[in-house]
C-alpha positions in Angstrom: 17.3 30.6 -3.7 13.6 29.7 -3.5 12.2 27.0 -1.3 8.7 25.7 -1.7 6.7 22.9 0.0 4.0 21.0 -1.7 1.5 18.6 -0.1 1.1 15.1 -1.4 -2.6 14.9 -2.1 -2.9 11.4 -3.4 -0.6 8.4 -3.5 -1.0 4.8 -4.8 1.1 1.9 -3.4 1.4 -1.7 -4.5 2.0 -4.7 -2.2 2.6 -8.4 -2.7 3.3 -11.3 -0.4 2.9 -15.1 -0.2 0.8 -15.0 2.9 -2.2 -12.9 3.9 -0.6 -12.1 7.3 2.6 -10.7 5.6 0.5 -8.7 3.2 -1.6 -7.2 6.1 1.6 -6.3 8.0 3.1 -4.5 5.0 -0.1 -2.5 4.4 -0.5 -1.8 8.1 3.1 -0.5 8.4 2.6 1.8 5.3 -0.7 3.1 6.7 1.2 4.2 9.9 4.0 5.8 7.8 1.5 7.7 5.6 -0.3 9.1 8.7 2.7 11.2 9.2 2.1 12.7 5.7 -1.6 13.3 6.7 -2.8 10.6 4.2 -5.7 8.3 4.9 -6.7 5.2 3.1 -9.2 6.0 0.3 -9.6 2.6 -1.3 -8.0 -0.9 -1.3 -8.2 -3.5 -4.0 -6.8 -7.0 -3.6 -6.3 -10.1 -5.7 -4.9 -13.6 -5.3 -3.4 -16.0 -7.8 -1.5 -19.2 -7.8 2.2 -19.0 -8.5 3.1 -22.3 -10.3 6.8 -21.8 -9.9 6.7 -21.6 -6.1 3.5 -23.7 -5.8 2.0 -21.1 -3.5 -0.7 -18.5 -3.5 0.4 -14.9 -4.3 -1.6 -12.1 -2.7 -1.4 -8.6 -4.1 -3.0 -5.3 -3.0 -3.3 -1.8 -4.3 -3.9 0.9 -1.7 -5.0 4.4 -2.7 -4.1 7.1 -0.1 -5.7 10.6 -0.1 -5.0 13.8 1.9 -7.2 14.0 5.1 
C-alpha cells in the first residue's frame, strides 16, 4: 500500500451574506482555517447586488488562497 501527501498550492472559495459584517466574519474564519494549511490570501474580489425577493442587499466575495 502506497501513501502519498500532496500540498494544496492554490484554493478559491466563495462567500455570500446579507450583511457586510457577516461576510467579513465568514472570510475571517476561513482565513484562520487556511493558515493551518499554510495558505495565505492572494486576492479578494467582492460584489454587491439587490435581492428583490428579500428586499435586501446581497454581498458576495471570492477569495483566492495560495501557498505561503
